[in-house]
C-alpha positions in Angstrom: 0.0 0.0 0.0 2.9 2.3 0.8 4.3 1.8 -2.6 1.0 2.6 -4.4 0.5 5.7 -2.3 4.1 6.9 -3.2 3.6 6.1 -6.9 0.4 7.9 -7.2 1.4 10.8 -4.9 5.0 11.6 -5.7 5.4 10.0 -9.2 2.2 10.9 -10.8 1.2 13.8 -8.7 -2.3 12.5 -8.2 -3.0 13.4 -4.4 -6.7 12.7 -4.9 -6.0 9.0 -5.5 -3.6 8.8 -2.7 -6.3 9.6 -0.2 -8.4 6.8 -1.5 -5.7 4.2 -0.9 -6.2 2.9 2.6 -3.3 2.4 4.9 -2.3 -1.4 5.7 -4.0 -2.8 8.8 -2.1 -2.8 12.0 -1.5 -6.1 13.6 -3.6 -6.8 16.6 -1.8 -7.2 19.8 -2.1 -10.3 21.8 -3.7 -9.9 25.1 -1.5 -10.1 28.3 -1.4 -13.6 29.6 -2.3 -14.2 33.3 0.2 -16.0 35.5 -0.8 -18.9 37.6 -1.1 -16.8 40.7 -3.3 -14.3 38.9 -5.6 -17.1 37.8 -5.6 -18.7 41.2 -6.5 -15.5 42.8 -9.3 -14.7 40.4 -10.8 -18.1 41.0 -10.7 -17.7 44.8 -12.3 -14.4 44.4 -15.5 -15.9 42.6 -17.7 -17.0 45.6 -20.6 -18.5 43.5 -19.9 -22.3 43.2 -21.6 -22.6 39.8 -19.7 -19.5 38.3 -16.4 -20.7 39.7 -16.9 -24.1 38.1 -17.7 -22.5 34.8 -14.6 -20.4 34.9 -12.4 -23.4 35.8 -13.8 -25.3 33.0 -13.2 -22.5 30.5 -9.6 -22.0 31.8 -8.8 -25.7 31.9 -10.3 -26.8 28.7 -9.6 -23.6 26.7 -13.3 -23.1 25.9 -15.2 -20.0 24.8 -18.0 -18.7 27.0 -20.7 -19.8 24.6 -19.1 -23.3 24.4 -18.9 -23.7 28.2 -22.6 -22.6 28.7 -23.8 -25.1 26.0 -22.0 -28.1 27.7 -24.2 -30.9 28.9 -23.4 -34.0 30.9 -23.3 -36.1 27.7 -20.5 -34.0 26.4 -18.1 -35.2 29.1 -16.6 -38.4 28.0 -14.6 -39.6 31.0 -13.7 -42.9 29.5 -11.8 -41.1 26.7 -11.0 -38.1 29.0 -12.3 -35.6 26.4 -15.0 -32.9 26.2 -17.0 -32.9 23.1 -17.6 -29.3 22.1 -20.7 -29.2 19.8 -21.3 -26.5 17.3 -18.3 -24.3 18.5 -16.7 -21.6 16.4 -17.5 -22.0 12.7 -20.3 -24.4 13.7 -17.9 -27.3 13.9 -17.6 -29.9 16.6 -14.3 -30.4 18.3 -12.7 -32.5 21.1 -10.7 -30.9 23.9 -8.7 -32.6 26.6 -10.3 -33.4 30.0 -7.8 -33.5 32.9 -8.3 -35.7 35.9 -8.4 -32.5 38.1 -11.1 -30.9 36.0 -13.2 -34.3 35.9 -13.1 -34.2 39.7 -14.3 -30.7 39.8 -17.1 -31.3 37.4 -18.2 -34.5 39.3 -18.2 -32.4 42.6 -20.3 -29.8 40.9 -22.8 -32.6 39.6 -23.0 -34.2 43.1 -23.6 -30.8 44.8 -26.0 -29.1 42.3 -27.7 -31.8 40.5 -28.2 -29.7 37.4 -31.3 -30.8 35.2 -29.9 -30.1 31.7 -26.8 -28.0 31.5 -23.3 -28.5 32.8 -21.6 -26.8 34.5 
């Protein structure tokens, strides 16, 4: 884009065309990553058991909020240690790893709350 702007502006003297050529997009900056202590402090600050379980699931499995909210008990495959994410981004199904620790947290949630349909 810079070369085109220079060509039309300096070489051809067409300032009107230069203004119509957009600048190149700037790269998006990556968000700051949280440290382990920051994550632990955040999770301890959440007092609601259901919300803490959702946040832990999102963080541990790398889910989007919409994916975590749409999880059901049948999406947790403890035999293969995976979580089935149905209709995620791009309307595609995918599998994510299920750790032993997250499985224990989800089972504790299930025992305490006995959700009818959604999990967590």
